[in-house]
C-alpha positions as CSV (number, residue, x, y, z in Angstrom):
1,X,0.0,0.0,0.0
2,X,1.5,3.3,-1.0
3,X,1.0,6.6,0.8
4,X,-0.7,9.5,-0.9
5,X,1.2,12.7,-1.3
6,X,-0.9,14.3,1.5
7,X,-0.1,11.4,3.9
8,X,3.6,11.7,3.0
9,X,3.5,15.4,3.7
10,X,1.8,14.8,7.0
11,X,4.5,12.3,8.0
12,X,7.2,14.8,7.0
13,X,5.5,17.5,9.1
14,X,5.5,15.3,12.2
15,X,9.1,14.3,11.6
16,X,10.1,18.0,11.2
17,X,8.4,18.8,14.5
18,X,10.2,16.0,16.4
19,X,13.6,16.9,15.1
20,X,15.2,20.1,16.2
21,X,17.9,21.5,13.9
22,X,20.8,23.5,15.1
23,X,24.3,24.5,14.5
24,X,25.8,23.2,17.7
25,X,27.7,20.4,15.9
26,X,29.3,22.9,13.5
27,X,30.0,25.4,16.2
28,X,31.7,22.7,18.4
29,X,33.8,21.5,15.5
30,X,35.0,25.1,14.7
31,X,35.8,25.7,18.4
32,X,37.7,22.5,18.8
33,X,39.5,22.2,15.5
34,X,39.5,25.4,13.5
35,X,40.1,27.9,16.3
36,X,43.4,26.4,17.5
37,X,44.6,26.3,13.9
38,X,43.7,29.9,13.4
39,X,45.5,30.9,16.6
40,X,48.5,29.0,15.6
41,X,48.5,30.7,12.2
42,X,48.3,34.1,13.9
43,X,51.1,33.3,16.3
44,X,53.4,32.1,13.4
45,X,52.6,35.3,11.4
46,X,53.4,37.4,14.5
47,X,56.7,35.7,14.9
48,X,57.6,35.5,11.2
49,X,56.5,39.0,10.3
50,X,57.4,40.6,13.6
51,X,61.1,41.1,12.7
52,X,61.2,44.1,10.5
53,X,65.0,44.9,10.8
54,X,64.5,48.4,11.9
55,X,61.2,49.1,10.1
56,X,59.2,50.1,13.1
57,X,56.2,51.3,11.2
58,X,56.0,48.1,9.2
59,X,56.3,46.0,12.4
60,X,53.5,47.9,14.1
61,X,51.3,47.6,11.0
62,X,51.8,43.8,11.0
63,X,51.2,43.5,14.8
64,X,48.1,45.7,14.4
65,X,46.8,43.3,11.7
66,X,47.4,40.3,14.1
67,X,45.5,42.1,16.9
68,X,42.6,42.7,14.5
69,X,42.6,39.1,13.5
70,X,42.6,38.0,17.2
71,X,39.7,40.4,17.9
72,X,37.6,39.0,15.0
73,X,38.3,35.5,16.3
74,X,37.3,36.6,19.8
75,X,34.0,38.1,18.6
76,X,33.2,34.9,16.7
77,X,33.9,32.7,19.7
78,X,32.1,34.7,22.4
79,X,29.0,35.6,20.3
80,X,29.4,39.3,21.3
81,X,29.0,40.2,17.6
82,X,25.2,40.2,18.0
83,X,25.4,42.8,20.8
84,X,27.8,44.9,18.9
85,X,25.6,44.7,15.8
86,X,22.5,45.7,17.9
87,X,24.5,48.7,19.3
88,X,25.6,49.9,15.8
89,X,22.1,49.5,14.5
90,X,20.8,51.5,17.4
91,X,23.1,54.4,16.4
92,X,21.4,54.7,13.0
93,X,17.8,54.1,14.1
94,X,15.6,57.0,15.2
95,X,13.3,56.7,18.2
96,X,10.2,58.7,18.3
């Protein structure tokens, strides 16, 4: 006995209600695997590009780039980006 399209749709609806989708698996993988790799890359870049042989401005520019990269990683890990986005949107919205 085959199910009609409406019965199949009803079964899919029940299945969708029972299963909760999320990004916890992806977030955990990024925190456990990708984040240490990014931090290692930033540390290597800091050591490799840090020595400018007297070019202080170039060294500070590179170190500044490393700090910006670390700040972006920190925002991504802590979830503070939502609060910062809300604050920036509040700067442009008008309240009556």
